[in-house]
N, C-alpha and C positions, 0 to 999 in steps of 0.2 A: 083296184088297189095296186100301187106300184111297190114292189118288194125287191129290195137289194139283198142278194146273197153273196157274201164274200167268202171265198174258200181257197185254201192252199192245195186242196185235192181236186183235180179236174182232169178232163181228157188231155192226153191219151191214157192216163192211168186207168186201170181196171181194178176196182175194188168196191167194197160195200158202200163207202162214203159217196163215191162218185155216182154209183147207180141209184142210191137213195135220193141224192140231190137232183139228178136227171129226171127220175120218175115223178118226184113231187113237183118239180118245175113244170113238167108236161101236163100234169093234172090241173095245176093252178092256171096255166095258160089256157087250157081247154075251158075253164070256168070264167074266162074273161079278165084274169089278173095279168098285169105286166110284170115280168120277172127279169131282172138284170143280174147276171152272174159276173162277178169280178174275180178273175182267176189268174193263175201264174202266166198263162199264155199271152196276157196283155202287157207283160213287162219283161225286161231282161231277167235271166234267172241263172242259177248255178245248180249243179247236181247235189242232192243231199248226201253228206258223208255216210258211207256204208250202204247207201240206198240210192244209187244214181238214177233210177227210173223216176224218182220223185224230184221235181224241180222246185227250188226255193226262189221265190220272186224277190228281186232287188227293187222293192217298191218303197218309196218314201211316204210319209204321212200326207204330204201335200199332193202327191200324184194320185193316191187312193182317194183322198178327199175331193179332188177335182172331179173324178168319175162319179162319186156319190152326189156331189153338188149338181152336176149336169143332169143326172137322172131324177133328182128331187123325189126320193123314195118316201112312201108313207110308212115304211117299216124297214129296219135293217137287221139282218141276221148274219152272225159270224159263225161259220160252220166248223172251223178248225182252230188249232192253237198255234199255227205257224206264223211266219213273219208277215205275210200279207194281212192276216187277220189282226195281228198285233198293231200294224200301221192303222188299220181301220178302227180298231178299238181306241187308239190314241186320238184319232180324229173325232170320234163320237164323244169321247169324254171332254175334249177341248171345246167342242161346240154344243155341249149339253144335249146330245141326241141319244135317246134310249136305244138299246139294242138287246137282242137275245143271242145266246150262244147254244152250242150243242156239244154233248160229250159222246162222240161216236166210238172212241177207242179207249181201252184201258191204257191211256198214254203213259202213266208211270211204269206199269209192268212192261209195256212195249219197249220203252227206252231202256229200261233195266235189262231186258233180254238181249238187246242189241249192243249195249255199251258196258254193262256191269255196274252202272251208277245206281245206288240204292233208290228204290221206288219212292221212299218218303221224301227224298230231296226233290223229286219231280212234282210231288204233290204240293210243295210250296209254290211252284210255278203255276200249277193248275188253280190253286186258290187265288193267286194274284190275277190270273187271266180272267177267270169266270166271276170273281167277286163282284164287280160292278154291273154284271148282266142283270137285266130285268127278270129274265127267266132262263134257266139252263134246261134244254130239251134232252131228255134221256129216254131210252127205248124200253127199259124193263124195270120192274120193281127192285131188283137187287142192285142195279146201277144207281137208281134214284136213292136208295138207302146208303150206298157207298158214298155218294156225294154229300148227303146229309151228315153222315158220320165224319166227313172231312170238312165240316163247317161251311157247307155250301147248300143252304136249305131251300133256295128259290127254284125248285125243280118242278118241271111239268112233263107230262107223258107225251112222247112222240113215237108211235109204233112204226112198224115197217110193213111192206106189202110184197105181193108176188104178181108178176106179169102173167095172169091166168090165161092170156092168149097163147103164150108159149109153153108155160110149165103146167102140164096136164098129163093125164093118163091116156093110154091108147095109142101112143106113137110106136112106130116100128122099132125093133131093137137096133141099137147102134152097131154098125157092121164091124167095128174094131173090137167090140166087147161080146158080141152074141155067142161066140164059140169058146170063150174062155172058161177054164174050170170054175165051177161054182163051189161056194157062193162068191159072188163078185162083191168086193168091199171097195167102195169108192170114196175118194177125197176130191173135192173141188175147191180151188182157191189159189192164193199166192203161194209160191214155193219159196218160202223164206223162213228164217230161223224163228221169228216170233210166232209163227203158226204151229210150232211144235210138231211138224210133220213127221219127224223121225220117230216119235212115239207110236204113230200109226204103222210106219214101215217095220217097226220092231215086233209088232204083234205076231202071234203064231197060230191064229185060227186057220184051219184048212181053207183052200180056195185061192182066189187071185186078188191081189191088191192093185188098184188102178188109181193113178194120179192124173187129174185134169187141171191144167193151169201152168203158169210159167213164173219164173222169178230167179233171183240170184243164186239160190241153192239147188236149182234143178240138176245141173251137170254133176255136182259132187254126190248128191243123193242117188241119182240114177246109176252112177258108177259103184256106189257102195251097196245098193240094193238091186242087183240085176234081175231078180225074180219079179219085181214090181213092174207094171206097165205105165210108162210116162207118155201120155198122149197129147200133151201140149194144151193150149188154150182152145176153148170152144164157147160158142154163144148161141142164143136163140133156141130154135127147135133142135139143132144138133146137140146142144147141151142137155136139153130136156129129154131127148132120146137116151143119152148116156145115164142121166138120173134114173129113168124108168127101167133101163136094162139092169142096173145094179140091184143086188139083193139087200144091201144095207149101205147107208151113207155114214161115213165115219168123220167126226169133227173133233180133231185132237187139240184144238187151240185152247189155251187157258187165259188168253188176254182179250178176246173179243167181247164187246158189249152186247151184241145180238147174234149175228151170224146169218145173213140173208140166205146163204146157201142151204141152211137147214130147212127153212120153210119152202124153198124151191124144190128141194128133194122130196119133202113131204107132199107137196102138191102133185108130184109125179108118182105118188104112192109108195115111196121108199122110206122105210123106217130109219131112225137116227140112233147112232151109238156115240156117246161122248162122255167126257168127265163131268162130274157134278159140280160145275163151276159157273160163274157168272156168264149169262148167255144161255147155255143149255138148260140150266135149272129153271129158267123163266119160260122156255119155249117147249121143251120136250115133255110130253105127258106119259104116264105109264102105258097108255094105249098106243102111243106112236113112236116109242123108242125105249132105250135103256141107258141109264147113267151109272157109271161105276168108276171107282178109282183104279180098277184094273180094266184097261181098254179092251183087252181080249174078252173079258167077261161081258163087257157092255155090248160088244159085237154079237156074242152068242145070244144074249138076251134080246137084242133088237131083231134078230132074225126070226123070232117067234111072233112078232107083231103082225096084226092084220093090215094088209096094204090098203084096203078100201077105207078103213078108219083113218089111216095116214092121209090119204088123198082128201077126204072130207075136211079134216082139220087144216091141212095146208091151204085149202081154198078159202078158209075164213080170214086170211090175211090179204087185205086189198090196199092198193095205193090210193084209192079214193078216201078211205078212212084215214090213212097216214097224212094225206094232204090237208084234210079237214082239221086234224089235230095240230099240225104245224101252223096253219092259219090262225087257229084259235089262240095259240100260245104267243103270237107276235104282239109287240107293244107299238101301237100306232104313234107315230111322231106327232107331237102337238097335243096329245092327250096325257093327262097326269097318270103316271104309272102307279098302279095299286100294288099292294104286296102280292107276290107270287103265291 
């Protein structure tokens, strides 16, 4: 099967959307499918306002359509709600080609956090963008229900996975963390305002707060919270070692739809502390972490969880299953689309 994936989020960005698309693409290709990723690096682009690490492609409907026509896909998936996928959406509608979309991020809350624009204004755009989609792929029950509540009923499940070759128990302690005062409380991800990282840095549980990742807010947060350790970006086994060295993984975001870092941490045996919001409420179980409106209380609760139980649960998330769900949700071109 020839599958075209159009996305505004791609390398060199480091985030859950990119990692999900890369991982699913790799599995699909291993199974003999041909995957064509149409991404911003193929076009002239401009930095996104307030978020220059993200490039916005200057792509016309014709230029995107030419790439799709040349590939002759059997199915088209639009992964994001940015300008590149808007151009692809326009081409698909103009040529009567069915397509699927995905809801990776609580985009209304994300934009509201960065700009102050009311989230409901952004939901109007979300309804416009996803409305013609054959199916909207969403990762958790709460996100699916949120889309249904906002009059987008054509939702299908698309879960996430863990690279179990990297994220596992038994790795040596990370040298930058091994001798820190315990308990070590770890955050991994973008260091940006929408991740609500300051809520974690303000917690007062004894021990050491560690931040792994980079982003536009790193310098200011490091200056304001000198007791926290900012270790920069890590990948692969080095990141897995950091997960395993930590006593608890803290996920302060209120706007993520899933949170890959949570299941990576769990696969390394580290329990999760988070708010009881979309993402954590669908992933964290009473045996593998703690959810509380008081993040300090969530940390204290998570520290009592059994690490072996966390690792067993984390290993249940696989990219093979995720890729199979993605493939099943696609609408083959030339076949009449049935109701989602």
